[in-house]
N, C-alpha and C positions, 0 to 999 in steps of 0.2 A: 678623431679621427674616421673611428666607425661606429652608427648604431649603434645601440647599448639592444639588446635582443628580448627585452622589456619594448621599449621604444616598438620595432618593427612586430611584436605578438599585439599589439593595443592598435597599428594600424592594417595590419590584415584584418583582426575583427570588425574594422570600420567599414573595409570594404566590404567583408563577406553582409554586415547588416545593408549595404549600397546595394548587393544582387539583387534587378528584380529579371524575371520572365519566367518561363513553366517546369527551370529546371531546378530541383530539391534533393536534396540529400537525406535519404531515411536510414539510422543506422539500428540497428533491429537485433538481438540479443534472441536465439530460439532455443525453448528450450527443452531440455534432452533426459528422456525420461527413463531409468532403469527399468528391466522386465526380468527378474530371478527364472523364468521360470524360459526365459528366450533366451537368458547367457548371451543378456547382447543390448545396443537400446533403438530405441523407439523415434524417428526423426517425424514433426508435423506436414515438413516439407512432403511435397508429390512430384511425384516423376511420371509423365503424363500419365496421370490422372489417378496414382497409385500412392500407395503413402509405402514410406519403406524402411525399412527396417538395419540394422545390421548386428550381428552374431561374432562366435569368435571364429576366428582363424579355421580352416581344416588343418590338420596334421600335417606342420614341417615345412604350411605359412606364417607369415607374417599377416597381413593385411586382413582385414576381418571383411567376412561375407554380408554383399549385401542381398534381401529378400524386397520381393512389392507382394502387397497386399489386391490380387486380383480381385477378389469375393470375402466380402466379411469372412475374419478368420481361417485366410486359404494365403497362406503366404508361397509362394515360388521364389528359383531364381530370375537374374535376367532374360537371361537364353529362356524361360518358360514363359513372357509375359506376350500378348498377345502378338499386341504390334510391335512388337522386336520376330519374335515369328515369323511374321507378314513378310517379312520387311525381306531377313536373311531367308524364305522363298523366295520371294520376287525377282532380288538380287544371282541369285546360285544360276537361274531358267534364262540368266540375261550373256547370249553366246560370247564374248567379249569374258563376262567372270570366265564362262564355262572352260574355250582354253587356255586361260589361266592356270586356270586350278587343273585341266588337267600336265597342263607342261608342268608347272610344279612338284603334282604326285605322280610321274616317270622319275625328272630326278632325282624325287625322296627315295622312288619305288628303287632306282638303279642302287647307290648306297649303299644299303638296307637293306637286301633283299635278304639274303640268311637268314636276317636277326628276325623280321616281318614273316617266315616260312617258320621259323622255326617258334616263335608266340601263338601264330594262328594255331601250329598242331598241337602247342600242350592247352590251348585253351579249346580245343574241341575236343580233347581227351576227358576232360573233366568239368567237360557239360556235354555230353551222350546225348545223353535225354533231347538235351532242348534240341542240337543242331539235329538227327533226327527225327524229332517232329516237325520241324520248320523243314527240313529234305525233303518228307514226304507229303508235305505238305503242298509244294513246288510239282515234283512228279505226277502229282496223281492230278495237276491242272492241264489245261487245256497243252497253255504255249510251254507249260514245261514236258511235259507226255514229250513233242511233236518233237521238241528242240535233243529231250534224249533219243529219238529217235534219229537227228542230226548223227549227233555224236556217234550212235552201231555202226551208221553208215560210211561215215570217214574211215571209223580204222578198216571199213571191208575193206574200202577203196588201197589200205596199206597194209592191210595183212595178208586177205584176200578171204574169200568170201569160206568161213568157215576155219581160218586159219590157215589154210591152201597155199598160201605164197603167191598165188594170181591176182594182182594188181584189177582193178575192177573200174573203169571213169564211174569220177566222181565231176558234175561239177555244178556243185551250190554252194556257196557263201553263207553262213546263219541265217542271214538277214533275206535273200534270195529265198534258201527254204522251207522261210516260215509262210513268203508269198507262198510262196504253189502248192505251198496248204491251205489256206484263205481262200486262194484261186479256188481248189476243188471242194471248198467249202460251201462258194458262192454258189456252185451247181448241181450238188451233188447235196449240197451242208451235210448232216450226221451222220448221213448212211455209205454204205458200201456203193461203193460204182458198180459193185458185182454181182455182191446178195443182195441187196435191197434192206440189209439189216444194221439196226442201228448203234452204229459204236462209240465206244467209250472209251473211259479214262483212265480206267479203277486198277493201277498196278498192285502189285500186291502190297502187303502190313507185315509179313513175316521180317526179322528183323535175323540177319546171322546165317543170311538162304543168299546165292549169286537172284539176281533179278528180282529179288520180292518174297522169289513161292512161287507157286505153281501162274502159267500164264493164264488170264479173263482170254476164253475162246474172241468175247465179242470185243475187245480192244483195237487201236490200232496197231498196225502194223505198213511199215516201207515195201514196197513190191516192184520188182522191176515186170510189166508189162511184155518183153522180152530176156526171158532170162539168157546172167554174158554180156547185154550190152549200156551195161552196168547203169546209175542213177544221175542221169537226165532231164531234163524239162520234158522230151518227147518218153521217156521211159520210163518214168515215178511216176506211181501207186498208190493212194495208201488205200488197206481197205481193212477188212477184218481180219488179223491173226489165224479163224476158224480156214476159213476163204486162201489164205492165203497158207498154208498146212497143208490142203486139198490142193490148190493147183502144184503145189512142188516144184519144180524145174520144167515144165511144162509150157513148152511157145508158143505161139497166138497161129502155127501152123500146124499143129500137134493139136492144138483147140480145134482150125477147121477140121481135120482130120475125121475127129472122132463125130463134128456135126455131120460128116459127109454120111458116111459109116450108117452111125443115129441113122438119116433123113433116106441113104439106101433103104434102112432095114426097115421104118417106119414103112417106103410105098411096098416093098414089096409082102409085106404082111399083109397092108390094104391088098389087092391086089387077088392075096389067097380069099381071104372075106370075102369080098367079089362073088369069085367062082365060086364056092362054098354055099353064097344065095343063089347064084342061080341056077347051080346042078336042083 
């Protein structure tokens, strides 16, 4: 009733012989070479032009780890392959990907906030030297120094000047504070608008001291042009620490009064000198 399996197999073989066209099936078996020094296997297959080898899985994992030979004798994991790194970098710059990543991170952080903060504290305590070097490098950079001034000004606006509890007006965000500095820098450069001294961003390198040690007199400091009127775009200027300390709480009216007295004294002195010459 039904044809035998031998008859079916014979018919299929005859049909395969009669197939004509560009389609060919090639079955090959690729040799695997055992390498004792790598504790894994090397495949002659290439991935993006790189040879691949597999090594024993990491502790606690089942699957073997793949390594790629980017240079003769240089084997790296998949994430370190140049083409993969470029792809990831390009993808992360896409606005929709950035928005999605931010949303996912916010949700994850909200659920595991306490755990993440605890791990962060433990990590910093176990790597104090490393984090001190990183923080010191940021604090001595231009942007890091200016943003530290933003943090101190924001704190001052809430707790008052010198912690006296009198609120100080504050009309800046991190971005507008940085842009305010760039605007002044475009006009005056790195020079103090008052004393014309070159300003620096050299934070003290002392460890265990508040503020990193003694303040550098040429460092940048935030100044209220009219003391007490707060940090606003019209009242904020960056100057040297020394001039800010010398200026203290004197107002523009006070400066004008000092100038008027000085000019009056100079005029009187000039008149006296003329009289002595005439005599």
